[in-house]
PDB file of N, CA, C and O in Angstrom:
ATOM      1  N   MET A   1     120.795 100.809 114.377  1.00  0.00           N
ATOM      2  CA  MET A   1     121.330 101.456 113.385  1.00  0.00           C
ATOM      3  C   MET A   1     122.166 102.445 113.081  1.00  0.00           C
ATOM      4  O   MET A   1     122.124 103.572 113.576  1.00  0.00           O
ATOM      5  N   LYS A   2     123.455 101.800 111.727  1.00  0.00           N
ATOM      6  CA  LYS A   2     124.187 102.342 112.299  1.00  0.00           C
ATOM      7  C   LYS A   2     124.401 104.217 112.734  1.00  0.00           C
ATOM      8  O   LYS A   2     123.417 104.851 113.114  1.00  0.00           O
ATOM      9  N   ASN A   3     125.690 104.846 112.612  1.00  0.00           N
ATOM     10  CA  ASN A   3     125.689 106.334 112.782  1.00  0.00           C
ATOM     11  C   ASN A   3     125.959 106.708 111.308  1.00  0.00           C
ATOM     12  O   ASN A   3     126.980 106.279 110.771  1.00  0.00           O
ATOM     13  N   GLY A   4     124.998 107.573 110.557  1.00  0.00           N
ATOM     14  CA  GLY A   4     125.077 107.901 109.409  1.00  0.00           C
ATOM     15  C   GLY A   4     124.268 107.268 108.313  1.00  0.00           C
ATOM     16  O   GLY A   4     124.435 107.491 107.113  1.00  0.00           O
ATOM     17  N   ALA A   5     123.351 106.435 108.848  1.00  0.00           N
ATOM     18  CA  ALA A   5     122.856 105.324 108.119  1.00  0.00           C
ATOM     19  C   ALA A   5     121.496 106.650 107.597  1.00  0.00           C
ATOM     20  O   ALA A   5     121.072 107.685 108.111  1.00  0.00           O
ATOM     21  N   VAL A   6     121.198 105.875 106.324  1.00  0.00           N
ATOM     22  CA  VAL A   6     119.805 106.597 105.862  1.00  0.00           C
ATOM     23  C   VAL A   6     118.222 105.979 105.798  1.00  0.00           C
ATOM     24  O   VAL A   6     117.943 104.867 105.348  1.00  0.00           O
ATOM     25  N   LEU A   7     117.364 106.844 106.288  1.00  0.00           N
ATOM     26  CA  LEU A   7     116.445 106.180 106.635  1.00  0.00           C
ATOM     27  C   LEU A   7     115.159 106.753 105.692  1.00  0.00           C
ATOM     28  O   LEU A   7     114.746 107.911 105.623  1.00  0.00           O
ATOM     29  N   ILE A   8     114.563 105.285 104.839  1.00  0.00           N
ATOM     30  CA  ILE A   8     113.515 105.731 103.604  1.00  0.00           C
ATOM     31  C   ILE A   8     112.356 105.028 104.147  1.00  0.00           C
ATOM     32  O   ILE A   8     112.425 103.927 104.693  1.00  0.00           O
ATOM     33  N   ASN A   9     111.542 105.545 104.016  1.00  0.00           N
ATOM     34  CA  ASN A   9     110.263 105.146 104.692  1.00  0.00           C
ATOM     35  C   ASN A   9     109.057 105.254 103.192  1.00  0.00           C
ATOM     36  O   ASN A   9     109.049 106.352 102.636  1.00  0.00           O
ATOM     37  N   THR A  10     108.526 104.637 102.864  1.00  0.00           N
ATOM     38  CA  THR A  10     107.753 104.214 101.411  1.00  0.00           C
ATOM     39  C   THR A  10     105.927 103.829 101.820  1.00  0.00           C
ATOM     40  O   THR A  10     104.896 104.193 101.255  1.00  0.00           O
ATOM     41  N   SER A  11     106.223 102.701 103.384  1.00  0.00           N
ATOM     42  CA  SER A  11     104.840 102.596 103.551  1.00  0.00           C
ATOM     43  C   SER A  11     103.915 103.387 104.189  1.00  0.00           C
ATOM     44  O   SER A  11     103.285 104.204 103.517  1.00  0.00           O
ATOM     45  N   ARG A  12     103.758 103.302 105.175  1.00  0.00           N
ATOM     46  CA  ARG A  12     102.767 104.202 106.103  1.00  0.00           C
ATOM     47  C   ARG A  12     103.947 105.680 107.092  1.00  0.00           C
ATOM     48  O   ARG A  12     105.134 105.670 107.420  1.00  0.00           O
ATOM     49  N   GLY A  13     102.875 106.699 107.246  1.00  0.00           N
ATOM     50  CA  GLY A  13     103.735 107.299 107.857  1.00  0.00           C
ATOM     51  C   GLY A  13     104.055 107.726 109.133  1.00  0.00           C
ATOM     52  O   GLY A  13     104.783 108.548 109.690  1.00  0.00           O
ATOM     53  N   GLU A  14     102.864 106.463 109.514  1.00  0.00           N
ATOM     54  CA  GLU A  14     102.947 106.326 110.994  1.00  0.00           C
ATOM     55  C   GLU A  14     103.787 105.027 111.905  1.00  0.00           C
ATOM     56  O   GLU A  14     103.593 104.673 113.068  1.00  0.00           O
ATOM     57  N   VAL A  15     104.645 104.567 111.018  1.00  0.00           N
ATOM     58  CA  VAL A  15     105.522 103.722 111.572  1.00  0.00           C
ATOM     59  C   VAL A  15     107.083 103.899 111.621  1.00  0.00           C
ATOM     60  O   VAL A  15     108.023 103.122 111.453  1.00  0.00           O
ATOM     61  N   VAL A  16     106.955 105.549 111.991  1.00  0.00           N
ATOM     62  CA  VAL A  16     108.371 105.889 112.417  1.00  0.00           C
ATOM     63  C   VAL A  16     107.920 107.310 112.981  1.00  0.00           C
ATOM     64  O   VAL A  16     106.795 107.772 112.789  1.00  0.00           O
ATOM     65  N   ASP A  17     108.861 107.908 113.653  1.00  0.00           N
ATOM     66  CA  ASP A  17     108.600 108.633 114.883  1.00  0.00           C
ATOM     67  C   ASP A  17     109.470 109.963 114.001  1.00  0.00           C
ATOM     68  O   ASP A  17     110.675 110.054 113.765  1.00  0.00           O
ATOM     69  N   GLU A  18     108.753 110.560 113.774  1.00  0.00           N
ATOM     70  CA  GLU A  18     109.287 111.408 112.928  1.00  0.00           C
ATOM     71  C   GLU A  18     109.787 113.277 113.599  1.00  0.00           C
ATOM     72  O   GLU A  18     110.120 114.163 112.813  1.00  0.00           O
ATOM     73  N   PRO A  19     109.722 113.465 114.982  1.00  0.00           N
ATOM     74  CA  PRO A  19     109.812 114.298 115.374  1.00  0.00           C
ATOM     75  C   PRO A  19     111.654 113.169 115.979  1.00  0.00           C
ATOM     76  O   PRO A  19     112.740 113.746 116.041  1.00  0.00           O
ATOM     77  N   ALA A  20     111.574 112.431 116.140  1.00  0.00           N
ATOM     78  CA  ALA A  20     112.687 111.754 116.935  1.00  0.00           C
ATOM     79  C   ALA A  20     113.935 111.564 115.554  1.00  0.00           C
ATOM     80  O   ALA A  20     115.146 111.785 115.557  1.00  0.00           O
ATOM     81  N   ILE A  21     112.879 110.990 114.298  1.00  0.00           N
ATOM     82  CA  ILE A  21     113.224 111.429 113.340  1.00  0.00           C
ATOM     83  C   ILE A  21     114.411 112.776 112.959  1.00  0.00           C
ATOM     84  O   ILE A  21     115.609 112.675 112.697  1.00  0.00           O
ATOM     85  N   VAL A  22     113.807 113.633 113.022  1.00  0.00           N
ATOM     86  CA  VAL A  22     114.909 115.201 112.610  1.00  0.00           C
ATOM     87  C   VAL A  22     115.591 115.044 114.003  1.00  0.00           C
ATOM     88  O   VAL A  22     116.800 115.146 113.797  1.00  0.00           O
ATOM     89  N   GLU A  23     115.348 114.837 115.357  1.00  0.00           N
ATOM     90  CA  GLU A  23     116.700 114.899 116.213  1.00  0.00           C
ATOM     91  C   GLU A  23     118.003 114.141 115.722  1.00  0.00           C
ATOM     92  O   GLU A  23     119.148 114.572 115.861  1.00  0.00           O
ATOM     93  N   ALA A  24     117.706 113.145 115.227  1.00  0.00           N
ATOM     94  CA  ALA A  24     118.548 112.152 114.685  1.00  0.00           C
ATOM     95  C   ALA A  24     119.306 112.730 113.551  1.00  0.00           C
ATOM     96  O   ALA A  24     120.492 112.435 113.404  1.00  0.00           O
ATOM     97  N   LEU A  25     118.520 113.770 112.502  1.00  0.00           N
ATOM     98  CA  LEU A  25     119.102 114.192 111.635  1.00  0.00           C
ATOM     99  C   LEU A  25     119.918 115.152 112.141  1.00  0.00           C
ATOM    100  O   LEU A  25     121.120 114.926 111.996  1.00  0.00           O
ATOM    101  N   LYS A  26     119.514 116.486 112.873  1.00  0.00           N
ATOM    102  CA  LYS A  26     120.216 117.658 113.563  1.00  0.00           C
ATOM    103  C   LYS A  26     121.856 117.099 114.558  1.00  0.00           C
ATOM    104  O   LYS A  26     122.949 117.664 114.544  1.00  0.00           O
ATOM    105  N   SER A  27     121.470 115.912 115.275  1.00  0.00           N
ATOM    106  CA  SER A  27     122.803 115.237 116.015  1.00  0.00           C
ATOM    107  C   SER A  27     122.991 114.762 114.966  1.00  0.00           C
ATOM    108  O   SER A  27     122.216 115.594 114.495  1.00  0.00           O
ATOM    109  N   GLY A  28     123.435 113.924 113.688  1.00  0.00           N
ATOM    110  CA  GLY A  28     124.196 112.791 112.705  1.00  0.00           C
ATOM    111  C   GLY A  28     124.138 111.849 112.925  1.00  0.00           C
ATOM    112  O   GLY A  28     125.123 111.149 112.686  1.00  0.00           O
ATOM    113  N   LYS A  29     123.082 111.320 113.451  1.00  0.00           N
ATOM    114  CA  LYS A  29     122.840 109.792 114.049  1.00  0.00           C
ATOM    115  C   LYS A  29     122.488 109.302 112.667  1.00  0.00           C
ATOM    116  O   LYS A  29     122.872 108.199 112.279  1.00  0.00           O
ATOM    117  N   LEU A  30     121.770 110.100 111.930  1.00  0.00           N
ATOM    118  CA  LEU A  30     121.436 109.937 110.440  1.00  0.00           C
ATOM    119  C   LEU A  30     121.389 110.776 110.009  1.00  0.00           C
ATOM    120  O   LEU A  30     121.059 111.832 110.550  1.00  0.00           O
ATOM    121  N   TYR A  31     121.859 110.544 108.310  1.00  0.00           N
ATOM    122  CA  TYR A  31     122.732 111.252 107.070  1.00  0.00           C
ATOM    123  C   TYR A  31     121.849 111.693 106.793  1.00  0.00           C
ATOM    124  O   TYR A  31     121.911 112.920 106.880  1.00  0.00           O
ATOM    125  N   GLY A  32     120.230 111.037 106.206  1.00  0.00           N
ATOM    126  CA  GLY A  32     119.603 111.718 105.807  1.00  0.00           C
ATOM    127  C   GLY A  32     118.146 110.971 105.940  1.00  0.00           C
ATOM    128  O   GLY A  32     117.954 110.104 106.792  1.00  0.00           O
ATOM    129  N   VAL A  33     117.348 111.308 105.202  1.00  0.00           N
ATOM    130  CA  VAL A  33     115.690 110.708 105.554  1.00  0.00           C
ATOM    131  C   VAL A  33     115.079 111.099 103.935  1.00  0.00           C
ATOM    132  O   VAL A  33     115.157 112.176 103.343  1.00  0.00           O
ATOM    133  N   GLY A  34     114.545 109.986 103.548  1.00  0.00           N
ATOM    134  CA  GLY A  34     113.678 109.774 102.311  1.00  0.00           C
ATOM    135  C   GLY A  34     112.033 109.637 102.642  1.00  0.00           C
ATOM    136  O   GLY A  34     111.800 109.073 103.711  1.00  0.00           O
ATOM    137  N   VAL A  35     111.271 109.923 102.138  1.00  0.00           N
ATOM    138  CA  VAL A  35     110.029 109.699 102.510  1.00  0.00           C
ATOM    139  C   VAL A  35     108.826 110.076 101.541  1.00  0.00           C
ATOM    140  O   VAL A  35     108.677 111.229 101.136  1.00  0.00           O
ATOM    141  N   ASP A  36     107.928 108.972 101.173  1.00  0.00           N
ATOM    142  CA  ASP A  36     106.615 109.735 100.236  1.00  0.00           C
ATOM    143  C   ASP A  36     105.451 109.303 101.265  1.00  0.00           C
ATOM    144  O   ASP A  36     104.510 108.727 100.719  1.00  0.00           O
ATOM    145  N   VAL A  37     105.383 109.423 102.216  1.00  0.00           N
ATOM    146  CA  VAL A  37     104.262 109.304 103.375  1.00  0.00           C
ATOM    147  C   VAL A  37     104.677 110.318 104.415  1.00  0.00           C
ATOM    148  O   VAL A  37     105.887 110.528 104.501  1.00  0.00           O
ATOM    149  N   LEU A  38     103.990 110.875 105.092  1.00  0.00           N
ATOM    150  CA  LEU A  38     103.820 111.556 106.293  1.00  0.00           C
ATOM    151  C   LEU A  38     102.712 111.035 107.571  1.00  0.00           C
ATOM    152  O   LEU A  38     101.578 110.666 107.264  1.00  0.00           O
ATOM    153  N   VAL A  39     102.976 111.044 108.398  1.00  0.00           N
ATOM    154  CA  VAL A  39     102.021 110.973 110.128  1.00  0.00           C
ATOM    155  C   VAL A  39     100.893 111.409 109.547  1.00  0.00           C
ATOM    156  O   VAL A  39     101.172 112.100 108.567  1.00  0.00           O
ATOM    157  N   GLY A  40      99.447 111.277 109.774  1.00  0.00           N
ATOM    158  CA  GLY A  40      98.401 111.806 109.955  1.00  0.00           C
ATOM    159  C   GLY A  40      98.373 112.529 107.964  1.00  0.00           C
ATOM    160  O   GLY A  40      98.195 113.735 107.799  1.00  0.00           O
ATOM    161  N   GLU A  41      98.516 111.841 107.066  1.00  0.00           N
ATOM    162  CA  GLU A  41      98.122 112.295 105.969  1.00  0.00           C
ATOM    163  C   GLU A  41      96.806 111.908 105.258  1.00  0.00           C
ATOM    164  O   GLU A  41      96.507 112.341 104.145  1.00  0.00           O
ATOM    165  N   ASN A  42      96.116 111.146 105.909  1.00  0.00           N
ATOM    166  CA  ASN A  42      95.057 111.277 105.609  1.00  0.00           C
ATOM    167  C   ASN A  42      93.636 111.213 106.779  1.00  0.00           C
ATOM    168  O   ASN A  42      92.667 110.484 106.995  1.00  0.00           O
ATOM    169  N   ALA A  43      94.173 112.320 107.255  1.00  0.00           N
ATOM    170  CA  ALA A  43      93.541 112.698 108.035  1.00  0.00           C
ATOM    171  C   ALA A  43      93.049 114.059 107.264  1.00  0.00           C
ATOM    172  O   ALA A  43      93.815 114.667 106.517  1.00  0.00           O
ATOM    173  N   ASP A  44      91.482 114.554 107.553  1.00  0.00           N
ATOM    174  CA  ASP A  44      91.140 115.294 106.746  1.00  0.00           C
ATOM    175  C   ASP A  44      91.201 117.042 107.162  1.00  0.00           C
ATOM    176  O   ASP A  44      90.623 118.039 106.730  1.00  0.00           O
ATOM    177  N   ASP A  45      92.092 116.821 108.090  1.00  0.00           N
ATOM    178  CA  ASP A  45      92.356 118.550 108.445  1.00  0.00           C
ATOM    179  C   ASP A  45      94.304 118.508 108.092  1.00  0.00           C
ATOM    180  O   ASP A  45      95.067 119.412 108.434  1.00  0.00           O
ATOM    181  N   PHE A  46      94.628 117.521 107.522  1.00  0.00           N
ATOM    182  CA  PHE A  46      96.158 117.294 107.616  1.00  0.00           C
ATOM    183  C   PHE A  46      96.773 118.461 106.548  1.00  0.00           C
ATOM    184  O   PHE A  46      96.065 118.776 105.592  1.00  0.00           O
ATOM    185  N   SER A  47      97.611 118.861 106.660  1.00  0.00           N
ATOM    186  CA  SER A  47      98.311 119.760 106.295  1.00  0.00           C
ATOM    187  C   SER A  47      99.559 120.123 106.206  1.00  0.00           C
ATOM    188  O   SER A  47      99.878 121.239 106.616  1.00  0.00           O
ATOM    189  N   SER A  48     100.511 119.255 105.654  1.00  0.00           N
ATOM    190  CA  SER A  48     102.088 119.106 105.144  1.00  0.00           C
ATOM    191  C   SER A  48     102.996 120.073 105.938  1.00  0.00           C
ATOM    192  O   SER A  48     104.011 119.869 106.603  1.00  0.00           O
ATOM    193  N   ALA A  49     102.355 121.098 105.675  1.00  0.00           N
ATOM    194  CA  ALA A  49     103.182 122.163 106.559  1.00  0.00           C
ATOM    195  C   ALA A  49     103.768 122.142 108.083  1.00  0.00           C
ATOM    196  O   ALA A  49     104.659 122.870 108.521  1.00  0.00           O
ATOM    197  N   ASP A  50     103.005 121.066 108.825  1.00  0.00           N
ATOM    198  CA  ASP A  50     103.024 121.098 109.982  1.00  0.00           C
ATOM    199  C   ASP A  50     103.934 119.682 109.995  1.00  0.00           C
ATOM    200  O   ASP A  50     103.915 119.401 111.193  1.00  0.00           O
ATOM    201  N   SER A  51     104.438 119.012 109.565  1.00  0.00           N
ATOM    202  CA  SER A  51     104.747 117.856 109.093  1.00  0.00           C
ATOM    203  C   SER A  51     106.716 118.034 109.916  1.00  0.00           C
ATOM    204  O   SER A  51     107.581 118.783 109.462  1.00  0.00           O
ATOM    205  N   PRO A  52     106.834 117.362 110.796  1.00  0.00           N
ATOM    206  CA  PRO A  52     108.377 117.541 110.825  1.00  0.00           C
ATOM    207  C   PRO A  52     109.001 117.421 110.229  1.00  0.00           C
ATOM    208  O   PRO A  52     109.812 118.327 110.041  1.00  0.00           O
ATOM    209  N   LEU A  53     109.086 116.089 109.421  1.00  0.00           N
ATOM    210  CA  LEU A  53     110.022 116.296 108.284  1.00  0.00           C
ATOM    211  C   LEU A  53     109.768 117.065 106.989  1.00  0.00           C
ATOM    212  O   LEU A  53     110.821 117.115 106.354  1.00  0.00           O
ATOM    213  N   VAL A  54     108.703 117.723 106.320  1.00  0.00           N
ATOM    214  CA  VAL A  54     108.681 118.927 105.589  1.00  0.00           C
ATOM    215  C   VAL A  54     109.468 120.182 106.219  1.00  0.00           C
ATOM    216  O   VAL A  54     110.302 120.833 105.590  1.00  0.00           O
ATOM    217  N   VAL A  55     109.045 120.454 107.693  1.00  0.00           N
ATOM    218  CA  VAL A  55     109.965 121.487 108.364  1.00  0.00           C
ATOM    219  C   VAL A  55     111.377 121.071 107.626  1.00  0.00           C
ATOM    220  O   VAL A  55     111.969 121.803 106.834  1.00  0.00           O
ATOM    221  N   ALA A  56     111.852 119.616 108.080  1.00  0.00           N
ATOM    222  CA  ALA A  56     113.520 119.496 108.152  1.00  0.00           C
ATOM    223  C   ALA A  56     114.206 119.455 106.876  1.00  0.00           C
ATOM    224  O   ALA A  56     115.424 119.494 106.702  1.00  0.00           O
ATOM    225  N   ALA A  57     113.004 119.347 105.726  1.00  0.00           N
ATOM    226  CA  ALA A  57     113.696 119.317 104.221  1.00  0.00           C
ATOM    227  C   ALA A  57     113.174 120.837 103.846  1.00  0.00           C
ATOM    228  O   ALA A  57     113.243 121.034 102.633  1.00  0.00           O
ATOM    229  N   SER A  58     112.749 121.776 104.478  1.00  0.00           N
ATOM    230  CA  SER A  58     112.867 123.451 104.087  1.00  0.00           C
ATOM    231  C   SER A  58     114.134 124.131 104.845  1.00  0.00           C
ATOM    232  O   SER A  58     114.687 125.219 104.690  1.00  0.00           O
ATOM    233  N   GLN A  59     114.457 122.620 106.073  1.00  0.00           N
ATOM    234  CA  GLN A  59     115.795 123.706 106.678  1.00  0.00           C
ATOM    235  C   GLN A  59     117.102 122.852 106.643  1.00  0.00           C
ATOM    236  O   GLN A  59     117.941 122.579 107.502  1.00  0.00           O
ATOM    237  N   ASN A  60     116.953 122.529 105.299  1.00  0.00           N
ATOM    238  CA  ASN A  60     118.103 121.492 104.670  1.00  0.00           C
ATOM    239  C   ASN A  60     118.852 120.800 105.166  1.00  0.00           C
ATOM    240  O   ASN A  60     120.066 120.727 104.979  1.00  0.00           O
ATOM    241  N   LEU A  61     117.865 119.928 106.198  1.00  0.00           N
ATOM    242  CA  LEU A  61     118.708 118.993 106.785  1.00  0.00           C
ATOM    243  C   LEU A  61     118.472 117.332 106.409  1.00  0.00           C
ATOM    244  O   LEU A  61     117.913 116.458 107.072  1.00  0.00           O
ATOM    245  N   ASN A  62     119.166 117.266 105.003  1.00  0.00           N
ATOM    246  CA  ASN A  62     119.363 116.019 104.521  1.00  0.00           C
ATOM    247  C   ASN A  62     117.703 114.948 104.250  1.00  0.00           C
ATOM    248  O   ASN A  62     117.633 113.753 103.964  1.00  0.00           O
ATOM    249  N   ALA A  63     116.579 115.939 104.475  1.00  0.00           N
ATOM    250  CA  ALA A  63     115.648 115.443 104.371  1.00  0.00           C
ATOM    251  C   ALA A  63     114.276 115.536 102.714  1.00  0.00           C
ATOM    252  O   ALA A  63     113.612 116.473 102.268  1.00  0.00           O
ATOM    253  N   VAL A  64     114.395 114.236 102.342  1.00  0.00           N
ATOM    254  CA  VAL A  64     113.494 114.660 101.086  1.00  0.00           C
ATOM    255  C   VAL A  64     112.452 114.027 101.142  1.00  0.00           C
ATOM    256  O   VAL A  64     112.402 112.797 101.188  1.00  0.00           O
ATOM    257  N   VAL A  65     111.368 114.876 101.147  1.00  0.00           N
ATOM    258  CA  VAL A  65     109.763 114.443 100.784  1.00  0.00           C
ATOM    259  C   VAL A  65     108.924 114.250  99.513  1.00  0.00           C
ATOM    260  O   VAL A  65     108.334 115.167  98.941  1.00  0.00           O
ATOM    261  N   SER A  66     108.929 113.187  99.197  1.00  0.00           N
ATOM    262  CA  SER A  66     107.975 113.373  97.914  1.00  0.00           C
ATOM    263  C   SER A  66     106.667 112.932  98.064  1.00  0.00           C
ATOM    264  O   SER A  66     106.448 112.073  98.918  1.00  0.00           O
ATOM    265  N   PRO A  67     105.734 113.379  97.368  1.00  0.00           N
ATOM    266  CA  PRO A  67     104.040 112.409  97.532  1.00  0.00           C
ATOM    267  C   PRO A  67     104.143 111.053  96.614  1.00  0.00           C
ATOM    268  O   PRO A  67     104.679 110.869  95.521  1.00  0.00           O
ATOM    269  N   HIS A  68     103.408 110.166  97.500  1.00  0.00           N
ATOM    270  CA  HIS A  68     103.699 109.048  97.702  1.00  0.00           C
ATOM    271  C   HIS A  68     102.585 108.811  96.458  1.00  0.00           C
ATOM    272  O   HIS A  68     101.359 108.813  96.574  1.00  0.00           O
ATOM    273  N   ILE A  69     103.448 108.590  95.128  1.00  0.00           N
ATOM    274  CA  ILE A  69     102.848 108.719  93.788  1.00  0.00           C
ATOM    275  C   ILE A  69     103.531 107.823  93.161  1.00  0.00           C
ATOM    276  O   ILE A  69     103.357 108.012  91.957  1.00  0.00           O
ATOM    277  N   GLY A  70     104.345 106.784  93.376  1.00  0.00           N
ATOM    278  CA  GLY A  70     105.437 105.967  92.638  1.00  0.00           C
ATOM    279  C   GLY A  70     104.572 105.013  92.049  1.00  0.00           C
ATOM    280  O   GLY A  70     105.185 104.584  91.071  1.00  0.00           O
ATOM    281  N   GLY A  71     103.623 104.531  92.118  1.00  0.00           N
ATOM    282  CA  GLY A  71     103.054 103.757  91.585  1.00  0.00           C
ATOM    283  C   GLY A  71     101.998 104.367  89.833  1.00  0.00           C
ATOM    284  O   GLY A  71     101.564 103.855  88.801  1.00  0.00           O
ATOM    285  N   TRP A  72     102.060 105.684  90.486  1.00  0.00           N
ATOM    286  CA  TRP A  72     100.865 106.207  89.430  1.00  0.00           C
ATOM    287  C   TRP A  72     101.825 106.186  87.682  1.00  0.00           C
ATOM    288  O   TRP A  72     101.021 106.291  86.756  1.00  0.00           O
ATOM    289  N   THR A  73     102.925 106.102  87.336  1.00  0.00           N
ATOM    290  CA  THR A  73     103.791 106.003  86.218  1.00  0.00           C
ATOM    291  C   THR A  73     102.828 105.805  84.974  1.00  0.00           C
ATOM    292  O   THR A  73     101.630 105.774  85.255  1.00  0.00           O
ATOM    293  N   MET A  74     103.162 105.673  83.699  1.00  0.00           N
ATOM    294  CA  MET A  74     101.973 105.787  82.904  1.00  0.00           C
ATOM    295  C   MET A  74     102.184 104.451  82.800  1.00  0.00           C
ATOM    296  O   MET A  74     101.144 103.835  82.568  1.00  0.00           O
ATOM    297  N   GLN A  75     103.410 103.615  82.912  1.00  0.00           N
ATOM    298  CA  GLN A  75     103.252 102.192  82.533  1.00  0.00           C
ATOM    299  C   GLN A  75     102.780 101.187  83.297  1.00  0.00           C
ATOM    300  O   GLN A  75     102.446 100.060  82.934  1.00  0.00           O
ATOM    301  N   ALA A  76     102.768 101.961  85.056  1.00  0.00           N
ATOM    302  CA  ALA A  76     102.452 100.641  86.245  1.00  0.00           C
ATOM    303  C   ALA A  76     100.976 101.173  86.077  1.00  0.00           C
ATOM    304  O   ALA A  76     100.150 100.291  86.315  1.00  0.00           O
ATOM    305  N   VAL A  77     100.316 102.661  85.651  1.00  0.00           N
ATOM    306  CA  VAL A  77      98.480 102.462  85.326  1.00  0.00           C
ATOM    307  C   VAL A  77      98.434 101.368  83.962  1.00  0.00           C
ATOM    308  O   VAL A  77      98.078 100.220  84.225  1.00  0.00           O
ATOM    309  N   ALA A  78      98.691 101.607  82.904  1.00  0.00           N
ATOM    310  CA  ALA A  78      98.347 100.805  81.996  1.00  0.00           C
ATOM    311  C   ALA A  78      98.278  99.543  82.399  1.00  0.00           C
ATOM    312  O   ALA A  78      97.238  98.941  82.130  1.00  0.00           O
ATOM    313  N   THR A  79      99.462  98.759  83.212  1.00  0.00           N
ATOM    314  CA  THR A  79      99.917  97.593  83.472  1.00  0.00           C
ATOM    315  C   THR A  79      98.421  97.252  84.572  1.00  0.00           C
ATOM    316  O   THR A  79      97.520  96.444  84.343  1.00  0.00           O
ATOM    317  N   THR A  80      98.543  97.996  85.542  1.00  0.00           N
ATOM    318  CA  THR A  80      96.869  98.035  86.405  1.00  0.00           C
ATOM    319  C   THR A  80      95.633  97.330  85.698  1.00  0.00           C
ATOM    320  O   THR A  80      94.902  96.379  85.975  1.00  0.00           O
ATOM    321  N   ARG A  81      95.771  98.494  84.363  1.00  0.00           N
ATOM    322  CA  ARG A  81      94.214  98.113  84.087  1.00  0.00           C
ATOM    323  C   ARG A  81      94.368  96.717  83.296  1.00  0.00           C
ATOM    324  O   ARG A  81      93.661  95.725  83.475  1.00  0.00           O
ATOM    325  N   SER A  82      95.429  96.839  82.393  1.00  0.00           N
ATOM    326  CA  SER A  82      95.324  95.402  82.033  1.00  0.00           C
ATOM    327  C   SER A  82      94.903  94.524  82.647  1.00  0.00           C
ATOM    328  O   SER A  82      93.962  93.845  82.237  1.00  0.00           O
ATOM    329  N   LEU A  83      95.773  94.230  84.308  1.00  0.00           N
ATOM    330  CA  LEU A  83      95.642  93.142  84.802  1.00  0.00           C
ATOM    331  C   LEU A  83      94.278  93.305  85.586  1.00  0.00           C
ATOM    332  O   LEU A  83      94.239  92.425  86.446  1.00  0.00           O
ATOM    333  N   VAL A  84      93.291  93.992  85.613  1.00  0.00           N
ATOM    334  CA  VAL A  84      91.762  94.268  85.937  1.00  0.00           C
ATOM    335  C   VAL A  84      90.793  93.664  85.018  1.00  0.00           C
ATOM    336  O   VAL A  84      89.806  92.979  85.288  1.00  0.00           O
ATOM    337  N   VAL A  85      91.391  94.156  83.540  1.00  0.00           N
ATOM    338  CA  VAL A  85      90.274  93.957  82.765  1.00  0.00           C
ATOM    339  C   VAL A  85      90.303  92.115  82.168  1.00  0.00           C
ATOM    340  O   VAL A  85      89.372  91.537  81.607  1.00  0.00           O
ATOM    341  N   GLU A  86      91.492  91.610  82.474  1.00  0.00           N
ATOM    342  CA  GLU A  86      92.349  90.022  82.150  1.00  0.00           C
ATOM    343  C   GLU A  86      91.638  89.326  83.430  1.00  0.00           C
ATOM    344  O   GLU A  86      91.083  88.265  83.146  1.00  0.00           O
ATOM    345  N   GLU A  87      91.532  89.824  85.121  1.00  0.00           N
ATOM    346  CA  GLU A  87      91.009  89.270  85.731  1.00  0.00           C
ATOM    347  C   GLU A  87      89.576  89.070  85.264  1.00  0.00           C
ATOM    348  O   GLU A  87      89.019  87.986  85.090  1.00  0.00           O
ATOM    349  N   LEU A  88      89.040  90.352  85.076  1.00  0.00           N
ATOM    350  CA  LEU A  88      87.318  90.314  84.559  1.00  0.00           C
ATOM    351  C   LEU A  88      86.895  89.739  83.587  1.00  0.00           C
ATOM    352  O   LEU A  88      85.681  89.546  83.522  1.00  0.00           O
ATOM    353  N   LEU A  89      87.724  89.305  82.570  1.00  0.00           N
ATOM    354  CA  LEU A  89      87.286  88.498  81.685  1.00  0.00           C
ATOM    355  C   LEU A  89      87.628  87.036  82.123  1.00  0.00           C
ATOM    356  O   LEU A  89      87.326  86.115  81.364  1.00  0.00           O
ATOM    357  N   ARG A  90      88.263  86.777  83.352  1.00  0.00           N
ATOM    358  CA  ARG A  90      88.399  84.916  83.118  1.00  0.00           C
ATOM    359  C   ARG A  90      87.238  84.750  84.475  1.00  0.00           C
ATOM    360  O   ARG A  90      86.733  83.628  84.507  1.00  0.00           O
ATOM    361  N   GLN A  91      86.729  85.778  85.658  1.00  0.00           N
ATOM    362  CA  GLN A  91      86.057  85.804  86.174  1.00  0.00           C
ATOM    363  C   GLN A  91      84.889  85.508  85.194  1.00  0.00           C
ATOM    364  O   GLN A  91      84.491  84.344  85.217  1.00  0.00           O
ATOM    365  N   LEU A  92      84.096  86.605  84.092  1.00  0.00           N
ATOM    366  CA  LEU A  92      83.109  86.059  83.584  1.00  0.00           C
ATOM    367  C   LEU A  92      83.421  85.051  82.777  1.00  0.00           C
ATOM    368  O   LEU A  92      82.341  84.503  82.557  1.00  0.00           O
ATOM    369  N   SER A  93      84.260  84.477  82.201  1.00  0.00           N
ATOM    370  CA  SER A  93      84.262  83.206  81.589  1.00  0.00           C
ATOM    371  C   SER A  93      84.237  82.244  82.395  1.00  0.00           C
ATOM    372  O   SER A  93      84.488  81.188  81.813  1.00  0.00           O
ATOM    373  N   SER A  94      83.978  82.084  83.863  1.00  0.00           N
ATOM    374  CA  SER A  94      84.296  80.778  84.432  1.00  0.00           C
ATOM    375  C   SER A  94      82.912  80.549  85.093  1.00  0.00           C
ATOM    376  O   SER A  94      81.815  81.022  84.796  1.00  0.00           O
ATOM    377  N   ASP A  95      83.172  79.937  85.791  1.00  0.00           N
ATOM    378  CA  ASP A  95      82.074  79.209  86.839  1.00  0.00           C
ATOM    379  C   ASP A  95      82.300  79.660  88.385  1.00  0.00           C
ATOM    380  O   ASP A  95      81.895  79.053  89.377  1.00  0.00           O
ATOM    381  N   GLU A  96      82.943  80.706  88.356  1.00  0.00           N
ATOM    382  CA  GLU A  96      83.447  81.137  90.035  1.00  0.00           C
ATOM    383  C   GLU A  96      82.093  82.197  90.506  1.00  0.00           C
ATOM    384  O   GLU A  96      81.569  82.317  91.613  1.00  0.00           O
ATOM    385  N   ILE A  97      81.729  82.992  89.004  1.00  0.00           N
ATOM    386  CA  ILE A  97      81.072  83.983  89.264  1.00  0.00           C
ATOM    387  C   ILE A  97      79.451  83.283  90.409  1.00  0.00           C
ATOM    388  O   ILE A  97      78.602  84.072  90.824  1.00  0.00           O
TER     389      ILE A  97
END
């Protein structure tokens, strides 16, 4: 990765090494990071306050952490509902059931 790059992770928190990202931010290797997922966020005892990236964001290290809710816009939810209903009706009207 080039020096000064910006890293974006919107897939799963576990695909990155959060402490290494923070070190890369501090050293200038990375210019910034943006994530909407964190390591361990699905665990019952998860606390975002323990995340190295949340701490980095609170220290103004060019880290942006947002909730993993990109698919929850009104349009996205309406489209998903329509697709589910259309598929259900298609299945009910076919011999595939």
